[in-house]
N, C-alpha and C positions, 0 to 999 in steps of 0.2 A: 374369035372373039365376040363374042360379045357383052357391048355393056350399056344398063344404065345406067340415066342420069332424073331424080331423084326430087321435085321441089316442095316442101314437106310446110302444109300448111304449120303457121302459127296456131290455130285452133286445136293443133293437134298433140296432143301427149308426145314426150321425148319417142324420136324414130330408135326401137332396137334389132339393131341388126344378129341375123341368129344365120351366125360362119362355121358354113360345112365344107370340111378337107377330102376329099372324096380320091383315089386311085382305086383303078380295076374293083369297083364294086358295082358294078351291071342291075345285077336285083337284086340290092335291095338301095343304091338310090334315089331311087323315085319313088317308095313311100314313106323315105325318110324324108327329101321336099314333100308333099302333098301335106307333111303332118308336122313342120316347120309353118307351111300360106293356113293349118285353120286354127292358130295364136289364136285365144280371144282378144290380147294387145291386138287395139286398133290402129297400129303403126305401125307398121314392120318393114324391113326385104328382105331377099334371104341375100348368100355372101357364100358364091359355091367355088373352088378353086381345085380339078380336076392335076394331082400332083401322075400325065403325063399317063395316062391311067390304057394297060397294050386290049383289055377291049372296048364294050361300046358303049360304054362309062357316059364317053364327050358326047355321046354321037346321045345321051340319054337326057343327060345334066341341058344342051346347047335347044334340043326340040324342046324340053318343057318350060325354060328362060323366053323361048322365045312369046306363049302363047302366055306371062305374064309378066307385065313391070316392073312388076317391083322385086324380079330373081336377075338377080347380075350372076353370069360365068366368066370366068379365067381360066385357062388353060397353062400351068407352069412347067417350064417347061429348059433342060430335061428336068427328071424326076428330080426331087431335093429333100424330099423326106417331111414328115408331119411336122416338125416346129418350123422347118423355111412355109412352110405352107400357112397354116397362122398367122406365119407373122405380116405372109400375105393378104393378110383375110383383113386384119387390124390394120398395113393400113389404105386397101378401099375400102374397109366399113364407112358408109357413113352417117350410121347409127352414134347416139350417144352413150349409147348402151353394148356392149355385144355379148350377145349368148352363143357358145358355144355347142352343135347336135351334130356327132360324129355319121355317118354316111351310114351304116346298119341299125341305129335306133331311133328311136318313133320318140315322141314329144308328146305327151298332157298341155291338152289342147287350154292349159291356165296355163301352164310351167314359167309364159315371160311377166301373167301377172302378178302373179308370186310370187317371185326373188326379184322386181323393180319395188314389190312394197316388203320386204324383206332390206331390202338394199337400202332405201328411203329411210322404213321406221329405226334406222338401222342407223346414219349415215343426222336423224335429226336428235339420236339419242346421245349422243357419245358425239355430236363434232368429230366428223373426219368421214373423207372420205375417199377412202384408201382399202376398198370394201372387194375380199372378195364373197361368189354368194354361191355355193353348190347345192344343191338338189338331190334324192334319192333317185334309189335306178331299182326298176326289177332285173333278170339275165332272164334270157329262154334259152336256158340248153339241153335238146334232144325233145325239146314240148314238154317241158317242164321248166315250167317257169319259180325261179328264183329267185326271192326279197336279195340285195346288196343289202351289207353293211350301211348303219348309216354314218352315210359326208359329212368331214369335219365340220366343228358349229354347231350338228345338231344338236348341242348339252350347252343347254347355259350353266355358264356366264363363256360366252363362245370365246377361244382364243383370240389372242393379242401382240400385235407387239413382236422383241425375242425371241419367245417364247415357237414359235409356231416356224420361226427359222431353223429353231432346236431337234423338234420335231419331224422336216419339211429333212433333215439330213445323219436323222436317227440317233441326233445325243440328245439324253435329255432336259426331258420337256416343265417346263411347272405347268402346273393344271394338269398333268396327265391321269391324274387319278379319273375325269373328264372323261369321255367319249367320246376322241375329237375324231376317228372316221377315215371313210378315202380320201383325196384330193380328185376328183377326177374330172379330168382339161373337159372333158364330152355332159359334163351337166350343170359347166362356169358358166358364172353372168359377174363381170363387171364395166366400169365404165371405161369409152376408153382412152380415154384418159391413165384411169389408172395402171391399163396392158401396159400404156406407155412408158408414166413412169417407171415402173419395174422392170423394166427390160426387157419386156417380150421371152421371145421361147428359145432357149441357146439351142441351137443347128447344128452343132456336133452330136445336139440324143435323137435321131433318125425314126428312136418309136418309146414311149415314156417318156414323154417333153414337156411333162408337168414345170 
């Protein structure tokens, strides 16, 4: 296990933890890690939790971490599933904000800047800090790029309160005439305290753990 402690200068903006849950991703984990470190936001750490991979993923991520002081890696044994691993990421992350990145995805270099700006603007406007921010994504399949449906909150006014719970549970939701869109965890950012207050991820869901 490689553990890195980081002292954050008071002159820096809030620390953002980019959390990567990985399992048997030796062919894609490296590029995900590299894209995480290409962020234009000046204060990031990367937290990688390997869920008992049986290929060369662990060796790949530990070798990468050995070259970067702001990358922390941990191995989860035995395999616990994606929700379990995301909870570990939240627990060990040092950042005030956490965003998740799937081990076969790439971040735009301005992802963190844009999502933090969105969260802070919403907090100031509405006087709340219980916010989950999602971003759009392109899906590459068979060499073709497909633009995925716009994420939840893309159309104003953004959904909030009990109507969001109804939407998640598949019940009639107020404001459903708006384009709510998906809630993909691999594009989500929130304050660490928001994730903790929401109760984290249900470990009974080994996949699709929203």
